[in-house]
C-alpha positions in Angstrom: 11.2 -0.6 14.4 7.4 -0.2 13.9 6.8 0.4 17.6 9.5 3.0 17.6 7.9 4.8 14.7 4.4 4.6 16.4 5.8 5.8 19.7 7.5 8.7 18.0 4.4 9.6 16.1 2.1 9.5 19.1 4.5 11.4 21.3 4.7 14.0 18.5 0.9 14.3 18.7 1.0 14.7 22.5 3.9 17.2 22.5 2.6 19.3 19.6 2.4 22.4 21.8 5.9 23.2 20.5 4.8 22.6 17.0 3.9 25.3 14.4 0.3 26.3 13.8 -2.2 23.7 12.8 -2.1 22.5 9.2 -4.7 20.0 8.1 -2.1 18.6 5.7 0.5 18.2 8.4 2.4 15.0 7.5 2.5 13.9 11.1 -1.3 13.4 11.0 -1.0 10.9 8.2 2.0 9.2 9.8 0.0 8.7 13.0 -3.0 7.5 11.1 -0.9 5.0 9.1 0.8 3.7 12.1 -2.4 3.2 14.0 -4.0 1.6 10.9 -1.2 -0.9 10.6 -0.9 -1.7 14.3 -4.6 -2.0 15.0 -5.7 -3.5 11.6 -8.2 -0.7 11.0 -10.8 -0.9 8.3 -10.8 1.8 5.7 -13.8 3.4 7.4 -12.0 3.3 10.8 -8.8 4.7 9.3 -10.8 7.7 7.9 -12.4 8.3 11.3 -9.0 8.1 13.0 -7.6 10.5 10.5 -10.3 13.0 11.2 -9.8 12.5 14.9 -6.1 13.1 14.5 -6.8 16.3 12.6 -9.2 17.4 15.3 -6.6 16.7 18.0 -3.9 18.6 16.2 -6.3 21.5 15.8 -7.1 21.5 19.5 -3.4 21.4 20.4 -2.7 24.2 18.0 -5.5 26.3 19.6 -4.1 25.6 23.0 -0.7 26.8 22.0 -2.2 29.9 20.5 -3.8 30.7 23.8 -0.4 31.0 25.3 -1.1 29.5 28.6 1.9 30.1 30.9 0.6 28.3 33.9 1.8 24.7 33.7 -1.0 23.3 35.8 -3.6 24.9 33.5 -1.7 23.7 30.5 -1.6 20.2 31.9 -5.3 20.3 32.6 -6.1 21.4 29.1 -3.9 18.7 27.6 -5.6 16.1 29.8 -9.0 17.2 28.7 -8.0 17.0 25.0 -6.6 13.5 25.7 -9.7 12.3 27.5 -11.9 13.6 24.7 -9.7 11.8 22.2 -9.8 8.6 24.3 -13.6 8.7 24.4 -13.8 9.2 20.6 -11.4 6.3 20.1 -13.7 4.0 22.1 -16.5 4.7 19.7 -14.3 4.1 16.6 -12.3 1.0 17.7 -13.7 -2.4 18.7 -12.8 -3.8 22.1 -9.8 -5.7 21.0 -8.4 -2.8 19.0 -8.9 -0.5 21.9 -7.2 -2.9 24.3 -4.2 -3.0 21.9 -4.2 0.8 21.7 -4.3 1.1 25.5 -1.4 -1.4 26.0 0.7 0.5 23.5 -0.2 3.8 25.1 0.9 2.4 28.5 4.3 1.3 27.0 4.7 4.8 25.4 4.1 6.5 28.8 6.6 4.2 30.5 9.2 4.9 27.8 8.5 8.7 27.9 8.8 8.6 31.7 12.1 6.8 31.4 13.3 9.3 28.8 12.5 12.2 31.2 14.3 10.5 34.0 17.4 10.0 31.9 17.2 13.6 30.7 17.0 14.8 34.3 19.9 12.6 35.3 22.0 14.0 32.5 21.3 17.6 33.6 22.5 16.8 37.2 
């Protein structure tokens, strides 16, 4: 159940281009922070840093949406840059073990999302 919540929360962050404008009090930010805190056993200081990073990521995604990029390739490139920036920030916040756990979970999420997309495509055909 927890993994499902975490996957949903992180996917929500990654797919926020369809979300409304950025709100620093968006409950998804806290949900993601709470899930990461529990899964990665974050200290209070780390949880605060992760919360700020999540706010920053949501803000960047909101800004990207506001730009109204129609070209999927440009949109993907911009999303990738935001993701890479987030990843480098996470490396400075998390210790090695926490980061490895985060990466393993992210790999699982990507595989589940890819499976979801394949199922969705199969249903459309």
